[in-house]
Every structure is written in structure tokens, then in C-alpha cells.
C-alpha positions as CSV (number, residue, x, y, z in Angstrom):
1,M,2.7,-24.7,18.2
2,T,5.0,-25.9,20.6
3,I,9.1,-25.1,20.4
4,R,10.8,-28.4,19.2
5,S,13.9,-28.9,20.2
6,F,15.9,-28.8,17.0
7,R,15.1,-25.2,16.3
8,P,17.9,-22.9,17.2
9,L,17.9,-21.1,20.2
10,F,16.6,-17.8,18.5
11,L,14.4,-18.7,16.6
12,G,12.5,-20.3,19.6
13,L,13.4,-16.9,21.9
14,V,12.0,-15.1,18.7
15,Y,8.5,-16.6,18.6
16,W,8.3,-16.1,22.7
17,F,9.0,-12.6,22.1
18,A,6.7,-12.2,19.3
19,F,3.8,-14.5,20.1
20,V,3.6,-15.7,23.4
21,V,3.9,-12.9,26.0
22,P,2.2,-9.6,24.1
23,P,-1.5,-10.6,24.6
24,L,-0.1,-11.1,28.4
25,L,0.0,-7.7,29.5
26,A,-0.9,-4.0,28.5
27,Q,2.2,-2.0,26.9
28,S,3.8,0.3,28.4
29,P,3.1,4.1,28.5
30,T,5.0,5.2,25.2
31,P,7.4,8.4,24.1
32,E,5.4,10.2,22.1
33,T,8.9,11.0,19.8
34,Y,11.8,9.4,19.1
35,S,13.9,7.6,16.9
36,L,16.1,3.9,16.9
37,T,18.3,1.4,14.8
38,I,18.7,-0.9,16.0
39,I,20.0,-4.7,14.4
40,S,18.5,-7.3,14.6
41,Q,18.1,-11.3,13.9
42,M,14.9,-11.2,15.3
43,T,12.8,-10.1,12.0
44,E,11.1,-12.5,10.0
45,A,13.5,-11.3,6.9
46,S,16.5,-12.6,9.2
47,M,14.7,-15.7,10.2
48,F,14.7,-16.6,6.3
49,T,17.9,-15.4,4.9
50,G,20.2,-15.8,7.8
51,Q,21.2,-12.2,7.4
52,A,21.0,-9.5,9.8
53,S,18.4,-6.8,9.4
54,N,19.3,-3.1,10.0
55,L,16.0,-1.3,10.8
56,K,15.9,2.6,11.6
57,I,12.1,3.0,13.5
58,Y,10.9,6.6,14.0
59,R,7.5,7.5,16.1
60,N,5.4,10.6,16.0
61,G,2.3,10.1,18.3
62,S,0.1,7.8,16.0
63,K,2.5,7.3,13.2
64,E,5.5,4.9,13.5
65,L,7.8,4.3,10.4
66,V,10.1,1.9,10.1
67,E,12.7,0.9,7.3
68,L,13.6,-2.6,7.3
69,T,16.8,-3.0,5.3
70,V,18.7,-6.3,4.9
71,A,22.3,-6.3,3.0
72,P,22.5,-7.8,-0.8
73,W,23.9,-11.9,-0.2
74,A,24.8,-14.8,-3.1
75,A,21.3,-15.8,-3.9
76,N,19.7,-12.0,-3.8
77,P,22.4,-9.4,-5.2
78,K,19.5,-6.6,-4.3
79,G,19.2,-7.5,-1.1
80,V,15.7,-6.3,1.1
81,R,14.8,-2.8,1.6
82,M,11.0,-2.0,2.9
83,S,9.4,0.7,4.4
84,Y,6.0,0.4,7.1
85,L,4.6,3.2,8.1
86,F,1.4,2.0,10.6
87,D,-0.7,5.3,10.9
88,F,-2.6,3.8,13.8
89,Q,-5.3,6.7,13.7
90,A,-6.9,6.0,10.9
91,H,-6.4,2.3,10.9
92,K,-3.6,1.8,8.4
93,A,-0.6,0.7,7.6
94,Y,1.3,0.9,4.9
95,T,4.3,-1.4,3.1
96,R,6.6,-0.3,0.4
97,D,9.1,-2.7,-1.9
98,L,11.3,0.1,-2.3
99,V,13.6,-2.6,-4.8
100,A,10.4,-4.0,-6.5
101,N,8.8,-0.3,-6.4
102,A,5.7,-2.0,-5.4
103,C,3.1,-0.7,-2.5
104,S,0.2,-1.7,-1.1
105,W,-1.8,-0.9,1.9
106,M,-4.0,-3.0,4.9
107,N,-6.1,-2.1,8.0
108,Y,-4.4,-2.1,11.4
109,V,-5.7,-2.8,14.5
110,S,-3.0,-2.4,16.8
111,A,-2.0,0.9,18.7
112,R,2.1,-0.3,18.3
113,A,4.0,-1.2,15.8
114,P,4.4,-5.2,15.4
115,V,6.7,-6.4,18.3
116,N,9.6,-7.7,16.6
117,Y,10.0,-4.7,15.1
118,D,10.2,-2.2,17.9
119,P,11.3,-3.2,21.3
120,L,10.8,0.4,22.9
121,T,7.3,-0.8,23.4
122,G,6.9,-4.1,22.3
123,S,9.5,-5.8,25.0
124,D,7.1,-4.6,28.4
125,A,4.9,-8.3,28.5
126,L,7.6,-10.6,27.1
127,L,9.8,-9.1,30.2
128,A,7.2,-9.7,33.2
129,D,6.6,-13.2,31.6
130,L,10.1,-13.6,32.2
131,A,10.7,-12.0,35.7
132,K,8.2,-14.8,36.3
133,Q,11.6,-17.4,36.5
134,T,13.4,-15.3,39.2
135,P,16.3,-14.0,36.4
136,K,19.7,-14.2,37.5
137,V,20.9,-10.6,37.8
138,L,24.8,-9.4,36.5
139,G,24.9,-5.6,37.0
140,K,24.6,-2.6,34.6
141,E,26.1,-2.0,31.9
142,V,26.1,0.9,28.8
143,V,24.9,-0.2,25.9
144,N,25.7,2.1,22.9
145,G,24.9,5.1,25.3
146,I,21.5,3.4,26.3
147,S,22.4,2.9,30.4
148,A,21.0,-1.3,31.0
149,K,21.2,-3.8,33.8
150,V,21.7,-7.1,32.6
151,E,20.1,-10.5,33.4
152,E,20.2,-13.7,32.7
153,F,17.4,-15.5,31.7
154,A,16.0,-19.7,30.9
155,T,14.9,-19.9,27.2
156,P,11.8,-22.1,25.5
157,D,14.1,-24.1,24.2
158,Q,15.6,-24.4,27.9
159,G,18.9,-22.9,27.0
160,K,19.9,-19.3,28.5
161,A,19.9,-16.0,27.0
162,K,21.5,-12.6,28.4
163,L,18.9,-9.3,28.2
164,W,19.8,-5.8,28.7
165,I,17.6,-4.0,29.9
166,A,16.4,-0.1,29.7
167,E,17.0,1.4,33.2
168,K,14.5,4.3,31.6
169,G,11.8,2.9,29.9
170,N,12.5,-1.0,31.0
171,F,12.9,-1.7,27.0
172,I,15.3,-4.4,25.6
173,V,18.6,-3.0,24.7
174,K,20.4,-5.8,23.7
175,V,19.9,-10.0,23.7
176,E,22.3,-12.6,23.5
177,A,21.3,-15.8,22.9
178,A,22.3,-18.7,20.7
179,G,22.4,-18.8,17.1
180,L,22.0,-20.7,14.3
181,D,25.8,-22.5,14.8
182,G,24.4,-23.5,18.5
183,K,26.6,-20.3,19.9
184,S,26.0,-17.4,21.8
185,Q,25.3,-14.8,19.8
186,T,24.3,-10.9,19.4
187,Q,20.4,-11.3,18.1
188,L,19.4,-7.9,18.9
189,E,21.3,-4.7,20.0
190,A,20.0,-0.9,19.7
191,K,22.6,1.6,18.0
192,Q,21.1,5.3,18.5
193,L,18.0,6.2,19.9
194,S,17.1,10.0,20.6
195,Y,13.6,11.1,21.6
196,T,13.8,14.0,19.9
197,K,10.7,14.6,17.0
198,P,11.1,13.2,14.4
199,S,10.9,15.1,11.0
200,D,7.1,15.8,10.0
201,S,7.9,14.6,6.7
202,L,8.5,11.0,7.5
203,F,5.4,10.2,8.3
204,A,3.6,11.4,4.7
205,P,1.8,8.8,3.1
206,P,2.9,7.2,0.0
207,S,1.1,8.7,-3.1
208,N,0.1,6.2,-5.2
209,C,-0.7,3.3,-3.0
210,D,-4.4,2.8,-3.5
211,T,-4.0,-1.4,-3.4
212,H,-5.9,-2.9,-1.4
213,T,-4.4,-5.9,0.5
214,Q,-8.0,-7.4,2.7
215,G,-7.0,-8.6,5.8
216,E,-6.4,-7.1,9.4
217,W,-2.3,-6.9,10.8
218,S,-2.0,-6.5,14.6
219,D,1.0,-6.0,16.7
220,T,1.2,-10.0,16.8
221,G,0.2,-11.2,13.2
222,V,-1.5,-10.8,9.4
223,N,-4.7,-12.4,8.9
224,A,-5.1,-11.8,5.4
225,H,-7.6,-13.0,3.1
226,A,-5.4,-13.0,-0.1
227,E,-3.8,-15.7,-1.9
228,V,0.1,-15.7,-1.1
229,A,2.7,-17.3,-3.6
230,V,5.8,-17.7,-2.4
231,E,8.9,-18.0,-4.1
232,A,11.8,-19.2,-1.5
233,R,14.9,-18.8,-2.2
234,G,18.6,-19.1,-1.3
235,S,19.3,-19.3,2.6
236,G,15.1,-19.7,3.5
237,S,14.9,-15.7,1.5
238,A,10.9,-15.8,0.8
239,N,9.7,-12.9,-1.8
240,L,5.4,-12.8,-0.8
241,A,3.0,-11.2,-3.6
242,T,-0.2,-10.9,-2.9
243,K,-2.6,-10.9,-6.3
244,Q,-3.3,-7.5,-5.1
245,A,-0.4,-5.8,-4.7
246,Q,1.1,-7.7,-7.9
247,G,4.7,-7.2,-6.4
248,E,6.5,-8.2,-4.2
249,A,6.4,-7.6,0.2
250,S,8.5,-8.8,2.5
251,V,7.8,-11.9,5.1
252,Q,5.2,-10.1,7.3
253,T,4.9,-11.2,11.3
254,S,3.0,-14.1,11.6
255,S,-0.5,-14.9,13.1
256,K,1.9,-17.0,15.6
257,V,6.4,-16.1,13.5
258,G,5.0,-13.6,12.8
259,S,4.5,-12.6,12.2
260,Q,4.4,-12.5,11.4
261,A,4.2,-14.0,11.0
262,S,3.3,-14.9,7.8
263,P,0.0,-13.5,5.7
264,K,-1.9,-17.2,5.9
265,P,-5.5,-16.9,4.6
266,A,-7.7,-16.8,6.7
267,P,-10.4,-19.8,6.6
268,T,-13.8,-19.1,5.5
269,G,-17.1,-19.8,6.3
270,T,-16.4,-20.3,10.3
271,S,-18.7,-18.2,11.1
272,G,-22.7,-17.5,10.2
273,P,-25.4,-19.4,8.4
274,R,-24.4,-21.8,6.3
275,T,-25.6,-21.5,2.7
276,Q,-27.2,-25.0,0.8
277,A,-24.6,-25.5,-1.5
278,A,-21.8,-25.2,1.0
279,Q,-24.0,-27.7,2.9
280,A,-24.4,-29.6,-0.1
281,Q,-20.3,-29.9,-1.4
282,G,-18.0,-32.2,-0.2
283,R,-15.6,-32.0,2.5
284,V,-11.7,-33.1,3.2
285,T,-11.4,-36.1,4.8
286,E,-8.0,-36.6,4.5
287,V,-4.6,-34.8,4.4
288,R,-1.4,-36.8,3.9
289,S,2.3,-36.7,3.7
290,V,3.1,-38.0,0.7
291,G,7.1,-36.8,1.0
292,V,10.0,-34.4,0.0
293,R,12.1,-34.5,-3.6
294,P,14.4,-36.1,-3.7
295,T,15.2,-36.4,-0.5
296,P,14.1,-34.6,3.1
297,D,18.2,-35.0,3.8
298,Y,19.7,-32.3,1.9
299,K,23.7,-32.5,1.5
300,G,25.2,-30.0,-1.3
301,P,25.8,-27.2,-2.6
302,Y,23.8,-24.1,-1.1
303,P,20.3,-23.8,-1.1
304,G,18.8,-27.3,-1.1
305,K,16.1,-27.8,-2.8
306,F,13.2,-29.1,-2.1
307,D,9.6,-30.3,-3.3
308,F,6.8,-30.9,-0.5
309,V,4.5,-33.9,-1.5
310,F,1.0,-34.2,-0.2
311,S,-2.3,-35.6,-1.0
312,V,-5.9,-34.1,0.1
313,T,-9.0,-36.7,-0.1
314,T,-12.4,-35.7,-0.7
315,D,-16.1,-37.1,-0.4
316,G,-17.2,-35.3,-3.1
317,P,-17.1,-31.8,-5.1
318,A,-15.3,-29.6,-3.6
319,E,-13.4,-26.3,-3.7
320,V,-10.1,-26.6,-1.3
321,K,-7.9,-23.4,-0.3
322,W,-5.0,-25.1,1.4
323,V,-1.8,-23.3,2.8
324,L,2.1,-25.0,3.4
325,V,2.6,-23.5,7.0
326,N,7.0,-24.4,8.4
327,Q,8.4,-23.8,11.5
328,A,8.3,-20.8,12.6
329,D,4.4,-20.6,11.8
330,I,4.9,-19.1,8.5
331,A,3.2,-19.7,4.9
332,W,5.6,-20.8,2.4
333,G,3.1,-21.1,-0.3
334,S,-1.4,-21.7,-0.7
335,G,-3.5,-22.9,-3.1
336,A,-6.8,-24.3,-4.5
337,L,-7.8,-27.4,-5.3
338,S,-10.9,-28.2,-7.4
339,F,-12.5,-31.2,-7.0
340,A,-15.8,-32.3,-9.5
341,G,-16.3,-35.2,-7.4
342,A,-14.8,-37.4,-4.7
343,G,-11.2,-38.3,-4.9
344,T,-7.5,-37.5,-4.2
345,Q,-4.7,-35.4,-5.6
346,E,-1.8,-33.6,-4.6
347,V,-0.1,-30.7,-4.2
348,V,3.4,-29.5,-4.7
349,K,5.2,-26.9,-3.5
350,P,9.1,-26.4,-3.9
351,I,11.1,-24.7,-2.0
352,K,14.7,-23.5,-1.4
353,V,16.6,-23.1,1.6
354,G,19.4,-23.4,4.6
355,M,22.4,-21.3,4.5
356,P,26.6,-22.0,3.2
357,G,28.2,-23.7,6.0
358,K,25.9,-24.4,8.4
359,L,22.8,-26.9,8.7
360,W,19.4,-25.9,8.5
361,Q,16.4,-28.1,10.4
362,G,12.8,-27.7,10.1
363,W,9.9,-28.5,9.1
364,A,6.5,-28.0,6.9
365,K,2.6,-29.7,7.0
366,L,-0.6,-29.0,4.8
367,E,-3.0,-26.9,6.0
368,V,-6.5,-27.1,4.5
369,Y,-8.9,-24.5,5.6
370,A,-12.0,-24.5,3.5
371,P,-14.4,-26.5,3.1
372,N,-13.2,-27.7,6.3
373,K,-10.0,-27.6,8.7
374,L,-7.6,-30.2,8.6
375,E,-3.7,-30.6,8.4
376,S,-1.4,-33.7,7.5
377,E,1.7,-34.8,9.8
378,E,4.9,-32.7,10.2
379,V,7.5,-33.4,7.4
380,H,11.2,-32.7,8.8
381,I,13.8,-31.2,6.2
382,S,17.3,-30.8,6.6
383,A,20.1,-29.1,4.5
384,D,24.0,-29.0,5.0
385,C,24.6,-26.8,2.9
386,H,28.2,-25.5,1.3
387,P,29.1,-22.2,-1.2
């Protein structure tokens, strides 16, 4: 996936932060205990809603609790309140939606939290890669009690970002980069840090949380086998509900932005011997964009409403599985088409995106992952919304 020139600068930085560089370098030693509060525009929830995420992070040895809150806004008067408990030793991650009162758990395969949730453990690889650019050193400052060096870097979109990097621990304390309006904004800031051991009660597994979401979650993405239904609301906010969870869940880190980040269904039938039935079924021969209704360039009241239309053609009987992916590689929806024989069917997916008083731009494409892999061209949209 490449960073598109039209994408907001900080989205490119988020993509870089969450999906490009973490595999390049083993993480630095992590303190055994700490509590950290940050305000971030670099989570999936913020990317979809345009609202800042408040993250409270608690670490105690092999367990970490992340509480994510997004304040209510016009399109979502309840806001977002999520709780993620990561048990690195038991290889489990519990997700609780405190608004919908839903809970599920998933296998978790990493020894640290998702990198765009916890800068204390997620900064090392990014900084190692950025250091290759010979950053401009601007001096030192204290950010909410944390002594930090200030450096300026070029970003993936050929812009600039200013980073405050903790002198103790070498993690990102603050980020300033161009926001959705092109102006420099604070995208992340650590508000409070303590190395005191948090209360053990914070790390007790939630009761009545027996719903197991199939797939794997790691520090850089979700590889989920559950089908995902998406309802995008307001300024790009999305509620993701799996059949297993039977409730709302926040946008997770996609397998690329996130990303986490989205729980894109994993391709099936890609390993092991194929059965005779699988060999006999038809294949997808074309995935084509039909267009966007009523228009790809929306101007009007918030939010912008779009119907993405795609056609899928097979050369025989087939069960076709698809996922609609946006410019940040987040799943906007998934589903299946049943073909009794060769033919063409349409996929229509309604989406609501935009931000009041700001121009929103993005794209989506349809990816078929079974019975074979094929994808459409990108379909670009824009939403110029007024409140």
C-alpha cells in the first residue's frame, strides 16, 4: 500500500508509525510497571471520527490495560468508550465496549500492545527508521514533566513532523504534524507518566466474556476470520460488529492502518491441498468498479453519503467472499455472493463519511479473497460538508 499524495499528512505518519516500521527492529526493554495518559489523533477511532482519543494505559509485567475514550460528537451522542486488556503470557486480548455493554476476546500473539496505542513500547522502530534521515535537532523541552529532545523529520508525504522524544526511555512524547486542514496540529501528546505499579484489580479478566472472535491480533494488526458488518456513521466513525461478539466493537488496528487495523477477513484456501470440490468450483474472473451513487464528490450537509457499487463476475458456480477496503486499509464492510453458475452480480455498500466544515478525501476498493484473489481499481470520493 502506498501513501497517496492527497491523503492528510498525519494519516501518512500514522500509517508509517503503525505498519511500516515496527517489523524492522526488535523493541527496546520495557519498564515492568507504568501508567501513561495520552491524547492522540493517531488511533483508528480518531481517523474515522475526526475526534481526539483519550488513552489511559496501565502496564504490570505481562499484562496491559488500555482504556480508549472519544468524547460524544454530533453524529454519535454516546461517544466511544472501549477497554482492551492484553495478557501477553496467556496470549489473549479482551475487548469491552462499555457503551454497548459487549465483550469478546481474541488470540493475541505479541509481547506488547498495538503500537499506535502505547508509544512507550511502540516508538523504537519508528525512531530507528527516522534516524536514517538525519533529523534536524531543535533543542530540548519538558512536556508535562517529561524531559525530551525535539527533532524535526520528513514524513512519508514529503512534509515535516516535529517529534518530542523522551530522554529517558527514548519514546515519543509529542507529535506535531499537518492535520486534516493542512495546518500543523498536535497529533499525540503524553499528559501524565508514572512508573508506580498500577493496582492489580485493573488486570482481572472481565467476567462473562466467553465470546471468542476467531483469528489473531498482534501489535501491528488483526487477522480475523469473522465476517465483519460495518456501519459508518458521521465523520467517518465506524461500528464494527462480529457475529461472534453480537455487539459493537471499536475499529481495531488493521493488518496494514490498523489497524488496526481493520479486522479484514483472512483469505481462505491458501494453504494445504485443495479438495476436489474446491478445484471444481468456478473462479472470479473480474472485479470492476461500477461507480459511486449519487456522486463521488459530495457537497452538502454533514455527513456525506455514498453508495459504492462494484460488479463481480465468475466463470462458474462459486461462493465469493469480499471485503471493502479504504485508503487506510481499514475494512468498511465484508460479505459473500453465491453464484449458481457463471455470471455477474453487484455489490452495493453504503458509507457515510466527512467532517463538518472540512474537506474529506479518500478511496475504497473491493478485494475478493475467495475462491481466488482479485481486486477492483480504487474509487476516489470527497466530502465537502457543512454542519
